[in-house]
Structure formats: structure tokens, C-alpha cells
C-alpha positions, 0 to 999 in steps of 0.5 A, spaced: 554 903 153 559 897 157 561 898 165 567 904 167 571 904 172 570 910 174 564 909 174 565 905 181 569 910 184 563 916 182 558 912 185 562 910 191 563 919 192 555 919 191 554 914 196 559 917 201 558 924 201 551 923 199 551 929 195 550 930 187 554 937 188 559 935 193 562 929 189 562 934 183 566 938 186 572 934 190 573 932 182 573 939 179 566 936 174 560 940 174 553 937 178 551 935 170 555 931 170 556 925 176 547 927 175 549 924 167 553 918 169 549 916 175 545 916 171 547 913 165 550 907 170 542 906 173 540 905 165 546 900 165 543 896 172 537 897 170 534 900 178 535 906 182 540 908 187 540 914 189 534 918 192 534 925 190 532 932 195 533 938 195 538 936 201 543 931 197 542 924 195 541 918 200 544 911 196 536 906 196 537 899 198 540 897 191 545 901 192 547 899 197 547 892 196 551 894 190 556 898 194 558 892 197 560 889 191 563 895 188 567 896 193 570 889 194 572 890 188 575 895 187 579 894 194 581 887 189 582 891 184 588 895 189 590 889 191 593 888 185 596 894 183 600 895 189 601 887 189 605 888 182 608 895 184 613 892 190 607 894 195 604 890 199 598 888 198 595 888 205 587 888 204 585 894 207 581 897 214 578 904 214 576 907 221 574 914 224 572 918 229 570 925 232 574 928 233 574 928 240 576 921 241 581 921 236 586 920 241 583 916 245 581 911 239 586 910 235 592 910 238 591 904 242 587 900 235 594 902 232 598 899 238 593 893 239 593 892 231 601 894 229 603 886 228 595 885 224 595 883 215 592 889 215 593 896 214 588 902 218 586 908 215 585 913 221 579 917 218 576 924 223 568 926 222 563 927 226 558 921 229 553 922 225 557 923 219 561 917 221 555 912 222 554 915 213 560 913 212 558 906 215 552 905 212 554 904 206 560 901 207 566 906 206 569 905 214 569 898 216 568 901 224 566 907 226 567 910 234 562 915 235 559 918 241 550 917 243 549 915 238 540 912 236 540 904 232 540 905 224 538 900 220 544 896 218 547 897 223 549 894 229 551 899 236 556 896 242 555 902 248 565 902 250 564 904 256 559 909 259 563 916 261 561 921 267 563 928 266 567 930 271 568 938 274 577 937 273 583 941 276 589 940 277 593 939 282 597 944 284 589 948 283 588 951 290 581 947 290 584 941 288 583 939 297 577 940 298 571 935 300 565 937 297 564 943 292 558 947 288 557 950 282 555 955 286 562 955 289 565 955 283 562 960 279 568 966 280 572 961 278 576 960 270 571 955 269 572 952 261 568 946 259 570 940 253 565 941 249 562 933 249 554 934 246 548 938 248 549 938 255 554 943 256 548 949 253 545 946 260 552 947 265 552 954 261 547 957 264 547 953 271 554 956 272 552 964 270 547 963 274 552 963 280 556 968 278 555 976 280 561 979 274 559 977 267 566 973 266 566 970 261 566 962 260 570 958 254 567 952 251 572 948 248 575 941 245 578 936 243 579 934 249 587 936 249 585 942 249 581 942 255 587 937 258 592 944 257 588 949 259 587 945 267 594 943 266 598 948 264 593 955 265 589 953 272 584 953 268 576 948 273 574 944 266 568 939 265 570 933 260 568 926 261 572 922 265 574 917 258 578 923 255 583 925 261 584 917 265 591 918 264 591 925 268 587 921 273 591 916 274 598 919 275 595 925 279 597 931 275 588 932 273 583 931 280 576 929 281 572 936 284 567 933 288 561 937 286 555 935 289 549 937 285 553 937 278 547 933 274 548 926 273 550 927 265 555 921 261 559 920 256 557 914 252 563 910 247 560 906 242 563 903 237 558 902 230 560 898 224 555 893 218 555 886 219 553 881 214 553 875 212 561 874 209 567 872 213 571 879 214 578 878 218 579 884 218 573 887 221 573 882 226 580 883 228 578 891 229 571 889 233 576 883 237 582 890 239 575 896 239 573 890 245 579 889 248 579 897 250 573 897 252 574 893 257 580 897 259 576 903 259 571 900 263 575 898 268 580 903 269 573 909 270 570 903 275 577 904 280 576 911 279 569 911 282 571 907 288 578 912 289 572 916 289 568 914 292 574 913 299 576 919 297 568 922 300 568 918 305 575 920 307 
């Protein structure tokens, strides 16, 4: 049996999705068709490529090693096709992040690499799925939130952002020097969903409320900003998600003395291989510069907040 290009593409799809049935649905096939083609490929290669279980399929170490070569081969074939068709045969680099990070990450990253000899393809998904895509080689780099380490993936913390209570500069409470969750509880409040700690915040606020007022949890950060700036809500959100509005003075931090020290870690995930990867290295360098800018802005925010509190 000969090795078919379509089988290699199918292999990549199953590894990315972690599911034979999802790969079948994406192609309009039946699940047994996909299972049969993968089984034939395993027979040809003489090794097991996936561990099957009730919830999907996990690529074996042999599969992950083979995928590196498969992806390079498919990329080179695609570059050749585009070159013949007259399109620029620049290397492709796929990156991803959660929707809540997209405006923070993608715009400055594309701007930083505007003249680089590569083409970025930006995707959004949840952090666990992004980590799986990095592990399977479908993403060069992923920007994720508060993830534990995984074998085979390098993780770097780009920024460690505090969660703040925020209001528009025109809000009646924007000038207060000190306040508390109890004092804010009767206001119109909508926390951005930054993680499971939001549930604890909602519980704390509800225990202080005298009336059964709604607490609307929102995402992404653009929604939180709009609610504060246009609709008079107090929001709870990561400082890094609203840095521009804080710098410009359109949003102000409310000094809530009993707000827990919740954090939002923006991390960069990638596979470090022995082979040179110029496009990955360019993305990593640009991302590290972005992280340095974020950390500097967050530090300036802390200094400004300390000065305001002592004034």
C-alpha cells in the first residue's frame, strides 16, 4: 500500500482535534472511514499512532515525532504550490490565544512582524485546546492563561496582571480614596470572566447585597470596557486587558481595600526542538518584547496607584 498525501493530512487533523469523530465530521465522512484510514497508515508505518479511549484519541510519542516531519513536508508542498501559482511562498506560522487575549496579543504581534519574512495565521480557542495544538505541532506559539506545565511544551510567563475594580473616570465613585466590596455591592457591577476566581468574587458581592440585584459576568475584555465606559458599570477585570484606557485616564482603579490578590498570568507556550525554526524564533522574540512592555506598564500602574493612595 502506498502512502497517500490525504492520509497525512487526515493524520494532522485527528492529532489536532484529538478525536476521530470530529475529524470525520469536518470532512463529511463517517467515523469508521477515518478509523480505517488511520489503521491502514499505522499498518504501513508499523506502529500505533493514537491511543483510543471513549472521549477521543491521544497521539502517541511515535505519532508526535512523525508529525514533525509530516507538517514540514506538507508545508513545503503548499509553498511549492503557491510559488507555481504566483503567490509569495513565505513560511506560514500559526499562533493562537483565548478570545479574551485576542485584542491584547494579535494586533501588536502582527505590527511587530509586519515586515518579517513569514505569514501569521491567528486562531482563538480555549487555553487547554491551544496547548494540545502546540503539542501536536499545529501551532507554532500559543498565548495562554494560568496553565500548568506539560511535558514537551515550554512555558514562559510574559506578564502577571492583578485583577482590579474599575470604573469610568466620570463615575461618581471614581474619586474615592478607599472603598470596600460591601460599599460597592449595591452598584451596577459586571465582572469580566478571568477564571474560576470570578465565582468567589460573585459570592462575596452577593453576601453584601441587600436586594437581589443581578450580577452579570461578561467576556471578553472589550465587553467589560464598553460596560464601564458607556453604561456606567463597575467592572472587575485584569489590569493588562485595559492598559490603554488606564493610561488615557478613561478608566480609573477603585481602591478596594478587601479585594483579594487575584492574578491573571499571560503565558507563552511553544515546543523547543533541536532543529532551527526561524519563524518560531521571530515570534518568540516579538512576544518577549511585548511582555517586557506589558510588565513595564503594569509596574508604572502600581507606582501610580501607590502615589494616589498616599496623597
